[in-house]
C-alpha positions in Angstrom: -70.7 108.0 53.4 -73.7 105.5 53.6 -73.6 101.6 54.3 -76.7 100.0 52.8 -78.0 96.3 52.4 -79.5 95.8 49.2 -83.0 93.7 49.5 -84.6 93.1 46.0 -84.2 90.0 44.3 -82.9 90.8 40.9 -79.6 93.0 40.2 -81.7 95.4 38.1 -84.1 96.3 40.8 -81.1 96.7 42.9 -79.3 99.3 40.6 -82.3 101.1 40.5 -83.0 101.4 44.1 -79.4 102.5 44.6 -79.7 105.0 41.9 -83.1 106.5 44.3 -80.9 106.4 47.3 -78.0 108.2 45.5 -80.5 110.9 44.3 -82.0 111.3 47.9 -78.5 111.9 49.8 -77.2 114.1 47.2 -80.6 116.3 47.5 -80.3 116.2 50.9 -76.7 117.1 51.4 -77.5 120.2 49.0 -80.9 121.3 50.0 -80.8 120.6 53.7 -76.9 121.4 54.7 -76.4 121.3 58.1 -79.7 119.6 59.5 -78.2 116.3 59.5 -81.2 114.7 60.8 -83.6 115.8 57.8 -81.1 114.4 55.6 -81.7 111.0 57.3 -85.5 111.3 57.2 -85.4 112.1 53.3 -82.9 109.0 52.4 -85.9 106.7 51.9 -88.0 109.0 49.5 -89.5 106.9 47.1 -88.3 103.9 48.8 -89.3 101.4 51.2 -87.6 98.9 53.6 -88.7 96.0 51.7 -86.1 97.2 49.2 -83.2 98.6 50.9 -81.7 99.0 54.6 -79.4 101.8 55.8 -77.2 100.5 58.7 -74.7 103.0 58.6 -74.3 106.9 57.9 -71.0 108.5 58.6 -71.4 112.8 58.6 -67.9 114.2 58.4 -66.6 117.9 57.2 -66.7 121.3 59.1 -70.2 121.5 59.0 -70.8 118.3 60.7 -68.1 118.3 63.3 -70.8 118.6 66.1 -72.6 115.2 64.8 -72.2 112.4 67.2 -72.3 109.1 65.1 -74.0 106.9 67.8 -76.8 109.8 67.7 -77.1 108.7 64.1 -77.1 105.2 64.1 -80.1 106.1 67.3 -82.1 108.0 64.7 -81.5 105.1 61.9 -83.1 102.4 64.3 -85.8 104.6 65.9 -87.1 105.9 62.1 -86.8 102.4 60.8 -84.0 102.9 57.8 -82.6 99.8 59.7 -83.3 97.0 62.5 -80.3 97.1 64.4 -77.0 99.2 64.9 -73.8 97.8 66.3 -71.0 99.3 68.4 -68.0 97.9 69.2 -66.5 98.1 72.6 -64.8 101.1 71.9 -68.3 102.4 71.4 -67.7 103.0 67.5 -69.7 101.8 64.8 -69.3 98.7 63.0 -71.1 96.9 59.9 -73.1 94.4 61.2 -72.3 91.9 58.3 -68.8 91.9 58.9 -69.0 91.7 62.8 -71.3 88.7 62.7 -69.7 86.9 59.5 -68.8 83.3 60.9 -69.1 84.3 64.3 -70.8 82.3 67.1 -73.1 84.6 69.0 -73.7 84.9 73.0 -76.2 87.5 73.6 -77.8 89.0 76.6 -80.9 91.2 76.1 -81.8 93.9 79.2 -82.4 97.8 79.7 -78.9 97.7 81.3 -80.0 101.0 83.8 -77.3 100.0 84.6 -75.1 96.8 84.1 -75.0 95.2 87.4 -73.7 92.2 89.2 -76.6 90.2 88.1 -76.4 90.8 84.5 -72.6 90.2 85.0 -73.3 87.0 86.8 -75.8 85.7 84.3 -73.7 86.3 81.3 -70.7 84.4 83.3 -72.6 81.4 83.7 -74.1 81.0 80.3 -70.2 81.7 79.2 -69.2 79.1 81.5 -71.4 76.4 79.5 -71.1 77.9 76.0 -67.0 78.4 75.6 -64.8 75.3 75.4 -63.5 75.6 78.7 -62.6 73.4 82.0 -63.8 74.2 85.3 -60.7 75.9 85.9 -61.2 78.3 82.9 -58.7 76.8 80.7 -59.4 76.2 76.7 -60.2 72.5 76.2 -60.2 71.0 72.8 -63.7 70.1 71.4 -63.3 66.3 71.4 -65.1 64.4 73.7 -68.9 64.3 74.6 -68.3 66.5 77.2 -67.8 69.4 74.9 -69.2 68.5 71.6 -71.3 71.3 71.4 -68.9 74.1 73.0 -67.6 76.9 71.0 -63.8 78.7 71.4 -64.0 82.4 72.8 -62.3 83.8 70.0 -64.9 83.1 67.4 -67.6 84.1 69.6 -69.2 87.5 69.5 -70.4 88.6 73.1 -73.8 91.1 72.7 -75.2 92.9 74.7 -78.3 94.4 73.3 -80.9 97.4 73.8 -84.0 97.8 72.4 -85.3 101.5 71.2 -88.8 99.5 72.5 -87.9 99.3 75.7 -86.2 102.9 76.1 -89.9 104.4 74.6 -91.4 102.7 77.5 -93.4 104.7 80.1 -92.0 104.1 83.5 -88.3 103.9 83.0 -86.7 105.3 86.6 -84.2 107.0 85.0 -86.2 109.2 82.3 -84.9 108.0 79.2 -87.6 109.5 77.1 -88.8 113.1 76.8 -92.0 114.9 77.0 -92.5 113.9 73.3 -92.2 110.4 73.7 -88.8 110.5 71.7 -85.2 109.2 72.9 -83.3 111.6 74.8 -80.1 111.1 72.9 -77.7 112.6 75.9 -79.3 109.7 77.9 -78.4 107.3 75.4 -75.1 108.1 75.2 -74.7 107.7 78.7 -75.4 104.0 78.7 -73.5 103.2 75.7 -70.5 104.8 77.5 -71.4 102.7 80.9 -71.4 99.8 78.7 -68.2 100.3 77.0 -66.2 99.9 79.9 -67.3 96.1 80.2 -65.5 95.3 77.1 -68.6 93.9 75.1 -70.5 95.0 72.0 -73.6 96.9 71.8 -76.4 96.0 69.8 -79.0 98.5 69.6 -82.2 97.4 68.2 -86.1 98.0 67.7 -86.7 94.0 68.2 -89.2 93.1 70.6 -89.7 89.6 69.9 -87.0 86.9 70.4 -87.8 85.0 67.0 -87.1 88.4 65.2 -83.9 89.1 66.8 -82.7 85.4 66.2 -83.9 86.2 62.5 -81.7 89.2 62.1 -78.4 87.4 63.8 -78.8 84.3 61.6 -79.0 86.7 58.6 -75.1 87.1 58.9 -74.2 84.1 61.0 -74.7 80.7 60.7 -72.9 79.4 63.5 -74.1 78.8 66.8 -76.3 81.2 68.9 -77.1 81.6 72.6 -79.3 84.0 74.4 -79.2 84.1 78.2 -82.1 85.6 79.9 -83.6 85.0 83.3 -86.7 83.4 84.8 -89.0 86.6 84.4 -88.2 86.6 80.5 -89.2 83.2 80.3 -92.3 83.8 81.8 -93.0 86.7 79.7 -91.8 84.9 76.6 -94.2 81.9 77.1 -97.7 84.4 77.7 -100.3 84.1 74.6 -100.9 87.5 75.1 -97.9 88.6 73.1 -98.9 86.6 69.9 -102.4 87.5 69.2 -101.5 89.3 65.9 -100.1 86.2 64.5 -102.2 83.8 62.9 -101.0 80.8 64.8 -100.5 82.5 67.7 -97.9 81.5 70.5 -97.5 78.1 68.1 -96.5 80.5 65.2 -94.1 82.2 67.2 -92.1 79.6 68.6 -92.0 78.2 65.5 -90.6 81.1 64.3 -88.3 80.6 67.0 -87.1 77.4 67.0 -86.6 77.1 63.3 -83.0 78.9 63.8 -81.8 76.0 66.2 -80.3 78.7 68.7 -80.2 77.8 72.6 -82.2 79.6 75.6 -79.7 79.7 78.5 -82.2 80.3 81.8 -80.6 82.1 84.6 -82.4 80.8 87.6 -84.2 83.3 90.4 -85.5 82.7 94.0 -89.0 82.0 95.1 -89.6 84.7 97.7 -92.7 82.5 99.3 -90.7 79.1 99.4 -86.9 80.1 99.3 -86.2 77.9 96.6 -84.3 78.6 93.4 -86.7 78.4 90.2 -84.5 77.1 87.6 -85.3 76.3 83.7 -85.8 72.1 84.9 -88.6 73.5 87.6 -90.1 76.4 85.8 -94.3 76.8 85.6 -95.5 78.9 83.1 -99.1 79.4 82.5 -100.9 76.3 82.4 -102.2 76.5 79.2 -99.0 76.5 77.7 -96.8 74.3 80.2 -96.8 71.4 77.6 -95.2 73.5 75.1 -92.1 74.6 77.3 -91.8 71.6 78.4 -91.6 69.9 75.0 -89.2 72.8 74.0 -87.1 72.2 77.1 -86.6 68.7 76.5 -85.6 69.1 73.1 -82.7 71.1 74.1 -83.6 74.9 73.3 -84.2 75.7 76.7 -80.9 75.0 79.0 -80.6 76.0 82.9 -77.2 78.1 83.4 -75.9 76.1 86.6 -73.0 78.3 87.4 -74.4 81.2 89.3 -74.2 83.4 92.5 -76.9 82.0 94.9 -75.8 84.9 97.5 -76.5 87.4 94.8 -79.9 86.0 93.5 -80.9 86.5 97.3 -80.9 90.4 97.2 -84.0 92.1 96.2 -84.5 93.1 92.9 -81.1 93.9 92.2 -82.2 96.3 88.8 -84.2 98.0 90.7 -82.4 98.8 93.5 -79.8 99.9 91.7 -81.5 102.6 89.7 -83.6 103.5 92.7 -80.5 104.1 94.6 -78.9 106.2 92.0 -81.9 108.3 91.4 -82.0 109.3 95.4 -78.4 109.5 95.6 -78.0 106.8 98.3 -74.4 104.7 97.8 -76.4 101.2 98.2 -76.1 100.9 94.5 -72.4 101.0 94.4 -72.4 97.4 96.0 -74.0 96.2 93.3 -72.7 97.1 90.0 -68.7 95.8 88.6 -66.1 98.5 89.7 -65.7 99.2 86.1 -69.6 100.3 86.0 -69.2 102.1 89.5 -66.1 104.4 88.6 -67.6 105.1 85.2 -70.9 106.4 86.6 -69.1 108.3 89.4 -66.5 109.7 87.0 -69.0 111.2 84.5 -72.0 111.5 86.7 -73.8 109.0 84.2 -77.4 107.6 84.8 -78.5 110.2 87.0 -75.6 110.5 89.6 -75.0 112.9 91.9 -72.0 112.9 94.0 -72.9 113.4 97.8 -71.7 116.6 99.8 -69.4 116.8 102.3 -70.5 116.0 105.8 -71.0 119.5 107.5 -69.2 119.6 110.8 -70.9 121.4 114.0 -69.3 123.8 115.9 -66.9 122.6 118.3 -66.3 119.5 116.3 -62.9 118.7 115.2 -61.9 116.5 111.7 -60.5 114.2 113.8 -64.0 113.6 115.9 -66.2 113.6 112.9 -64.1 110.8 111.3 -64.1 108.8 114.4 -67.9 109.2 114.7 -68.0 108.0 111.1 -66.2 105.1 111.6 -67.9 103.9 114.7 -71.0 103.6 112.7 -72.0 100.2 111.4 -71.9 99.2 108.0 -75.3 99.1 106.2 -75.9 95.8 104.5 -78.2 95.4 101.6 -81.5 94.1 102.0 
């Protein structure tokens, strides 16, 4: 089964493109048989992405029992047959047009290696401002100035976005890429399974720029869109070097972003040199673009996340500490991730986790003596 999106302007051209796709599918099934990835590679023969997008392929039958649909979706995005694939909280593929239709969207971008308490705090802080909730978490009416821009949780799709661009960048502490630069399927599945425990949908995309992500979401939903992000991501967003290929440079980039009338909810960070919180209201970007940043903030596109855990922000680089702790086999990471994520990682040995061997007792030491010695040792406090 194939789900595709027709992009031609006329019914005649769409009919032609669909016929070519059908011929490619039949030819691939008959000539390439069990080599399902070669079937995928041949689907776009004599077609281009300007004409058609294939965002879901379902292999079924005795010859395809070993095929993981999530890996198929990964290859569709990686090879450019589509721009994104959507997984529901159970890890099953969904058709983006159906899942996003008439939905508000709250999305957080990241590598999630793994999903940490910092990710969770940022998402919860954004949700507390986006959803129609009072300070106690109860649903309120949209009447009144205080809640005139809020949305209801039931009408909103909360997404965690992964991008293949980040997965294929060098220096990933958890070795997501193989020697040929491609993505390891097993590692990808581990990340999806770790995220599914949080009960959120996951969007896998090939977008690097935010305006491309905004364009994709706006194609299927005309409702409110909020992207939550941290201060480091905002600083990166306002660097001119990322827009040198655009004729209008950074102004063109933000012009494309702002036309979708979305909101950027910005999570604060701690300035280690001063000990002060850096928020969306106090952030200083590169001097050349500071006035551009101030204008976008003042027009209401950039908003600070006001509900956050200050103690958590005082931890040193939570994401890096968790990744290094898992890789080295120390227990520090367990205090910095949600319980569900911790249990999932330990139960299934995800993300390179290795269980620690039981302590070896020295001669003459009893089990009770060892337990007492362990209890007498002070608990390590994360830096």
